[in-house]
C-alpha positions as CSV (number, residue, x, y, z in Angstrom):
1,M,-2.3,19.2,8.3
2,K,-1.5,16.4,10.6
3,I,-1.8,12.8,9.3
4,L,-1.0,9.9,11.2
5,A,-0.5,6.5,9.0
6,L,0.0,3.0,9.5
7,D,0.3,-0.2,7.6
8,T,0.4,-3.8,8.5
9,A,-0.5,-5.3,5.1
10,S,2.7,-7.1,4.9
11,G,5.6,-8.5,6.5
12,L,6.5,-4.8,6.9
13,C,5.1,-3.1,9.8
14,S,5.2,1.0,9.6
15,A,3.9,3.9,10.9
16,A,4.4,7.6,9.8
17,L,3.4,10.9,10.8
18,L,2.9,14.0,8.4
19,I,2.7,17.3,9.8
20,D,2.7,20.0,7.3
21,G,4.8,18.4,4.7
22,E,7.4,16.9,7.4
23,L,7.5,13.3,7.6
24,A,8.5,11.1,10.5
25,L,8.8,7.3,10.2
26,R,9.0,4.0,12.2
27,E,9.2,0.4,10.5
28,F,10.0,-3.1,11.5
29,P,10.5,-6.0,9.3
30,T,8.2,-8.7,11.0
31,G,6.2,-11.7,10.0
32,R,3.8,-12.0,13.0
33,E,4.6,-9.4,15.6
34,H,2.5,-6.3,13.8
35,A,0.0,-6.2,16.8
36,Q,3.0,-5.8,19.3
37,R,4.7,-3.3,17.1
38,I,2.3,-1.0,15.7
39,L,1.0,0.9,18.7
40,P,4.4,1.6,20.2
41,M,5.2,2.9,16.7
42,V,2.6,5.4,16.8
43,Q,3.2,6.3,20.5
44,S,6.8,7.0,19.6
45,L,5.8,9.2,16.9
46,L,3.4,11.2,18.8
47,A,5.9,11.8,21.4
48,E,8.5,12.8,19.3
49,A,6.4,15.4,17.9
50,G,5.2,16.6,21.4
51,L,1.4,16.0,20.1
52,A,-1.6,14.1,21.7
53,L,-3.6,11.7,19.4
54,S,-6.4,14.3,19.4
55,A,-4.4,16.9,17.8
56,I,-4.1,14.9,14.7
57,D,-6.5,15.7,11.6
58,A,-7.0,12.2,10.6
59,I,-5.5,8.6,10.6
60,A,-4.7,6.8,7.2
61,F,-4.2,3.1,7.0
62,G,-3.5,0.6,4.5
63,R,-6.9,-1.2,4.1
64,G,-5.8,-3.9,1.9
65,P,-5.2,-6.0,-0.2
66,G,-2.6,-8.0,2.0
67,S,-2.4,-10.3,4.6
68,F,-5.8,-11.1,6.2
69,T,-4.5,-11.0,9.8
70,G,-2.4,-8.0,9.0
71,L,-5.4,-6.0,7.3
72,R,-7.7,-6.8,10.5
73,I,-4.8,-5.5,12.8
74,A,-4.7,-2.1,10.7
75,A,-8.2,-1.7,10.5
76,S,-9.0,-2.5,14.2
77,V,-6.3,-0.4,15.5
78,T,-7.1,2.5,13.3
79,Q,-10.7,2.2,14.4
80,G,-9.6,1.8,18.2
81,L,-7.7,5.3,18.0
82,A,-10.1,7.1,16.0
83,F,-13.2,6.4,18.1
84,G,-11.1,7.2,21.3
85,A,-9.7,10.4,19.8
86,D,-12.8,11.3,17.6
87,L,-11.1,11.3,14.6
88,P,-11.7,10.6,11.1
89,V,-10.1,7.9,9.0
90,L,-8.5,7.4,5.5
91,P,-8.7,4.2,3.9
92,V,-5.7,4.0,1.4
93,S,-5.1,0.9,-1.2
94,D,-1.9,-0.9,-0.4
95,L,-1.5,-1.6,-4.0
96,R,-2.0,2.0,-4.8
97,A,0.6,2.7,-2.1
98,L,3.0,0.4,-3.5
99,A,2.6,2.1,-6.6
100,Q,3.3,5.4,-5.4
101,Q,6.5,3.8,-3.8
102,A,7.7,2.7,-7.0
103,L,6.8,5.6,-9.2
104,A,9.1,7.7,-6.3
105,L,12.0,5.4,-7.0
106,A,11.7,5.4,-10.9
107,S,14.9,6.7,-12.7
108,V,14.8,10.5,-13.4
109,E,16.2,9.6,-16.6
110,Q,13.7,6.9,-17.5
111,P,10.7,8.3,-15.5
112,A,7.6,5.7,-15.6
113,S,4.4,6.3,-17.5
114,R,2.8,2.9,-15.9
115,V,3.3,1.1,-12.9
116,L,2.4,-2.6,-12.2
117,A,1.9,-3.1,-8.4
118,C,1.8,-6.8,-7.7
119,M,1.9,-8.5,-4.4
120,D,1.9,-12.3,-3.6
121,A,-1.6,-13.6,-2.5
122,R,-0.4,-17.0,-2.0
123,M,-2.3,-19.9,-3.3
124,Q,-0.8,-19.5,-6.9
125,E,-2.4,-15.8,-7.1
126,V,-1.4,-12.2,-7.0
127,Y,-2.9,-9.1,-5.8
128,W,-2.5,-6.6,-8.7
129,A,-3.3,-3.4,-10.3
130,L,-2.1,-1.3,-13.3
131,F,-1.7,2.1,-12.8
132,E,-1.0,5.1,-14.9
133,A,1.5,7.7,-13.9
134,P,-0.1,11.1,-13.5
135,Q,1.6,14.2,-14.2
136,D,1.0,15.6,-10.6
137,G,3.0,12.5,-9.3
138,L,0.2,11.0,-7.1
139,I,-1.2,7.5,-8.0
140,G,-5.0,7.5,-8.9
141,E,-7.5,4.8,-8.2
142,V,-7.8,1.8,-10.3
143,I,-9.6,-1.5,-10.5
144,E,-7.6,-3.9,-8.0
145,Q,-7.9,-7.9,-8.8
146,V,-6.8,-11.0,-7.4
147,S,-6.0,-13.8,-10.1
148,S,-3.4,-16.3,-11.1
149,P,-0.3,-14.8,-12.7
150,E,-1.3,-16.1,-16.0
151,L,-4.6,-14.1,-16.1
152,L,-2.6,-10.9,-15.2
153,I,-0.2,-11.8,-18.2
154,Q,-3.2,-11.8,-20.2
155,S,-4.3,-8.4,-19.0
156,A,-1.3,-6.8,-19.3
157,Q,0.5,-8.4,-22.5
158,G,0.5,-5.0,-24.2
159,L,3.4,-4.0,-21.8
160,A,5.9,-6.5,-23.3
161,G,6.6,-4.2,-26.1
162,D,6.9,-0.9,-23.9
163,A,9.3,-2.4,-21.2
164,G,11.1,1.0,-21.0
165,H,8.3,3.0,-19.7
166,W,6.7,1.0,-17.0
167,V,8.1,0.0,-13.5
168,G,6.9,-3.0,-11.6
169,A,6.8,-3.4,-7.8
170,G,6.0,-5.9,-5.1
171,K,6.7,-9.3,-3.9
172,G,4.2,-10.9,-6.3
173,L,6.9,-10.4,-9.0
174,E,9.5,-12.0,-7.1
175,A,7.1,-15.0,-6.2
176,Y,6.3,-15.8,-10.0
177,A,9.1,-14.2,-11.5
178,D,9.6,-17.1,-14.2
179,R,5.9,-17.0,-15.3
180,L,6.0,-13.2,-15.2
181,A,9.2,-12.8,-17.3
182,V,7.1,-13.0,-20.4
183,L,5.9,-9.2,-19.6
184,G,9.6,-8.1,-20.7
185,L,10.6,-5.9,-17.7
186,Q,13.9,-4.9,-17.6
187,S,15.8,-5.7,-14.2
188,A,16.5,-2.1,-13.6
189,R,12.7,-1.3,-13.9
190,L,12.0,-4.0,-11.4
191,Q,11.4,-3.5,-7.5
192,P,10.5,-7.3,-6.5
193,L,11.1,-6.7,-2.8
194,A,9.3,-3.8,-2.4
195,E,6.3,-3.8,0.1
196,P,3.7,-1.3,1.3
197,H,4.9,1.6,3.4
198,A,2.9,4.0,5.8
199,R,5.0,6.6,4.2
200,E,3.0,6.6,1.0
201,I,0.0,5.8,3.1
202,A,0.5,9.1,4.8
203,W,1.0,11.0,1.7
204,L,-2.2,9.5,-0.2
205,G,-4.2,10.2,2.8
206,A,-3.1,13.7,3.0
207,A,-4.4,14.3,-0.6
208,A,-7.6,12.1,0.2
209,Y,-8.3,14.6,3.5
210,T,-7.7,17.6,1.4
211,A,-10.3,16.3,-1.1
212,G,-12.7,16.0,1.4
213,Q,-12.6,12.0,1.5
214,A,-12.1,11.6,5.3
215,L,-14.5,8.6,6.7
216,P,-16.0,8.2,10.1
217,P,-14.1,5.6,12.7
218,E,-16.6,2.8,11.6
219,A,-15.5,3.0,8.0
220,A,-12.1,1.7,8.9
221,I,-12.5,-1.9,7.4
222,P,-10.1,-4.4,5.5
223,V,-10.4,-4.5,2.0
224,Y,-9.5,-8.3,1.1
225,L,-10.2,-8.9,-2.8
226,R,-10.3,-12.6,-1.9
227,D,-13.6,-13.5,-0.4
228,Q,-12.4,-16.5,1.4
229,V,-9.4,-17.4,2.6
230,A,-9.2,-20.8,1.0
231,H,-10.5,-21.6,-2.4
232,P,-9.2,-23.0,-5.8
233,P,-6.9,-20.7,-7.5
234,R,-8.6,-19.2,-10.4
235,P,-7.5,-20.1,-14.1
């Protein structure tokens, strides 16, 4: 199986090529250069593997939530590549990819039973989802939300008494650290600088491809969660 993956949902621009279980990566921290960086990364990965784009089975991409501009770049690049090479696409949640990353980094001595993925949505809101850590190691789908940090606290208040069994990841935890401290997460279980990465997009995309969930190129569309770029913060 050959899966090309890319992600531009955050300040980290990344691409990955998964070939029969072997992963090659490219990444670059950037705030504004995703459009200039992502295609050269893809071309570099394919050249290193000695493959034409048409030899790939599918293209996985971070479909959101995240930066509106970044999500549009990922979707449009994926769509263009997929149409040009007649390939299917695999939309992957960036919150799910972030949770997968956090689960992989959790201590072996203190494995996580749950993962809170929390990205900064700006305007005093966060994108977040609470995932159960499965036995097979692959994070499943859950309901994703955009809300104020206070609403997240209300929804996840039961975690405060179980701080040794869950991990949190994402820059939303850094941006609203003072408010979210009531959840009781130990610093050793916190990954506040983590951002979605094409590495996890590739693995989750591969699982979706095996499950027969590949979609036509026109299905490469962003998922914003927030309907508008600017509206009043939710209570």
